N, C-alpha and C positions, 0 to 999 in steps of 0.2 A: 588446594587448587582454587584458582580465582572463580571458576564457575560453580563452586560449591558454596560461595558466600550467599547468605540469605539476604536478598535485596529488600529494600523498603519500597522502592518504586520499580515497576516493570512497565516498559512501553513497548508498543507493537507497531510495526509497519502494517499496511492493510493489504494491498494487492499482492497476491501470491504468498501471503502470510496467513491472514485470517479469512480473506475473501478471494474467490476466484471468479473469472469471467470466461465464458466460452465465446471468445471474440468472433471467430469465423462463423459460428452458428448464428449469433445475433446479427452480425452485419449481413450475412447471406439471407437470413429470414426477412429482415426489414427491407433489404434491397429488393427481394422478390415481391414483397407486398406492393412495391411501386414499379414493378415491371422490369427491374434490373437484376438479371440473373448473373451471378459471379461464380468463378471457380475458387473454392475455399483456399486452396494452397497458394494460388496467385494472390488472393486477397491478403492472406497472412504475411506474405513476403512484402507486398506493397505497403501494408500498414507499418511494418517494422522499419522499412526504408524511410517512409514519410515521417514517422514519429521521430526517428533519430535526426533527420534533416531539420524538421521544424523546431525541435528542441534546441538545436544549435542557433538557428536564426532568431527564435523567440523563446528564450529560456523561461522556465517557471510558467508555462502555459500563457506566455505573452504578458505577464504581469507588468514588466517594466518597459515594454516596447509599444504599448498602446493598443495591441491586438486584443488582449483580454481573453479569458479562458474559453468563453463560448465561441468566439470567432476562431480561436485556436483549434478547437475540436471540429468546427465547421469546415475549416481548411483541410484537416485530415480526411474527413469524409468525402469532400469534393475530390481530392487527389486520388484517394483509394478507388473510388468508383469510376473516375475518369480514366484510370489506368486500364480498365477493361471495357469502358463505354465512352470512347473519346468524344462522341458527338452528343452526349446526353445534355438536356437543357438544364439551365441553372434553376428553373422553377422545380423541376423534378429532384435535383440535388438538394435543394432547400428542404423539400418535404422529407427526404431520406435523413438529412442531417437533423431536422427537428425531431423526428421519431427516435433516432439513435441518442441524441442528447437527452431527451426525456427519459428514455429507457435506462440510460447510464446514470441518471440522477435518482434512481429508485432501486428497490431490491429485485426488479424484474430481470436486470442484466447482471446481477451479482449473486453469488451463492457461497454460503459459509462452508469452510472445510470441515470434514468430520472431526469432532472433538473440540470445536471452537467453544461451544457453550460450557462443556464440562471443564475445560481448562480455565476459562474466565471465572466460572463459579468457584472452582477450587482456590484460585488465587485471591478472590474477593473474601472468601471465608477465612483465609489466613491473614486478613487485614493488610494485604499488600495494596498500595496505591497503584492504580492502573491508568495508563494514558496512551494516546496515539501520537506517533510522529511519522508523518507520511508526506511524500512528494505528491501532492494531490491538489485538485482545484476546489472551488467553493462548494461543490456538491457533496462533499464527504459526510458532513453532519447529517444531511437528509438520508443518505444511503445507509449509514449506521443505524439510524432510527428505523428505517424501513425493514432492515434485516434483523432488527430487535436485539442489537448488542450495544447501542449507544449508552444505555444506562450503566454499564460497567465502568465507564471511563470518567475520571475526574476532569480531563481536558482532551481536546482533539486539536492537535497542532498540525497545520498544513503549511507546505512551502508557499502556496499561493497567498495565504493570509499574512504570513510573516514576511514574505518577499525574499526569503533565503531558503535554499533546499539542502537536503542531505547530500553529501557528507559534511557540510559546513559545521564547524564547531558551534556557531551561533544558535543553530536550531536546537541543539542538545542543551545549551546553556539556558535557552528560553524555556525549555520544559521544566527545568529546576526552579526557575523564577515563577512559573505558573503554579507549581505545587506549593511554593511558599505563599503565594497570593491567595490561592483558592482553599488550601488546607491549613495554612499557617504552620507548615512544617518545613524545617530546613533539611534538605536532602543533599548529601555530598555526592559527587560523581561516583565514588567507590561504593555507595549504597544504591546506585541506580543500575538497571539492566535494560538493554534494548534487544528486541528480537525481530529479525526480518529475514528476507530471502536473498538479499544482495550483499556480496562480499564488500564491494566498494562503499555503497551508500549506508548500509546498515551495520555490518560487522566492524569494518575498519573505521567508519564514521564514528561509531560509539566508542571504540577503543581509543581513538585519537582524542576524544573528549574526556578520557579518563574513566569511562563507564565500563561495566562488564557487558559482554555481548554473547549472544547465541545465534546460530544460523539454522533456519528451517528450510528444507529443500523438497518436502512433499513428494517423496519417492523418486526424485530425480537423481542423477548420477552424483555421488559424493566422493568417489575414490580419488579424484584428481584435485580436490580442494585442499589447498596447502595451509590448513590451520589445524589445531588439535582436534582429533576426531571426537573427543568428548564434548566439544562445543557445537557439533553438527547433529541435527535431528531429521529423521525421515518423515515424521508426521507429528501432529499435535498430541496424540496419545503418548508417544515417546517423550515428548517435551513435558507433559504432565507427570509422567513417571519420574523424570529427572527432578522436578520440583518436590515431589513427594519424598524422594531419597534425600534431597537437600535438607528439608525440614526435619526429617527423622534423624539425620546426622547431627544437626545443630541443636536440636531440642529433644 
């Protein structure tokens, strides 16, 4: 079975894979600090709508359109709070945006999933090269340092820095080039594995690049996911158990 192959390289997505954020909580808390009370469910719906729309208008956090990642997020914050406070001043929105952008550039707004450190420690002890492939902006390196997991990874590859996002073949090819450059090791696609929470970007993106792939859903519904069940995991503890069985089988 392909997912029993012992990989030499394992890469991870970040959001909803290794790290989570309580978006409604953080947006509501920071909004209230500036006198903007919001209804969390409305906020969540507004965020999703605006995120999808702005991603179409300015892909990759505005990398190629001149907007840039910081103004991209500032636009999201403006729109989300204006949805519930139509007459709010730009000065107040700027203060909210500054606070949220600062928070989301640190560990204050990000939290490790249970089992993150155990899994990374285990793979590192097995001499597996670890990396990050994430559709993310320039803040990712500082976030990973702040939550104290940056040291596990040979490289941190973001869509913003490369200018190409998952599921593009190019971002997976770039990961292999980085391993060759940084570790002087040649890794074939068949020896690489990517783990993430998105079927389109992570699982099929990696598969289309010739990689192995696993899906992590963190207790979310998995019954309707149309891929082999042995490739889907409910949490990082299950994922670590999978790797333990893999190494015991092969060695």
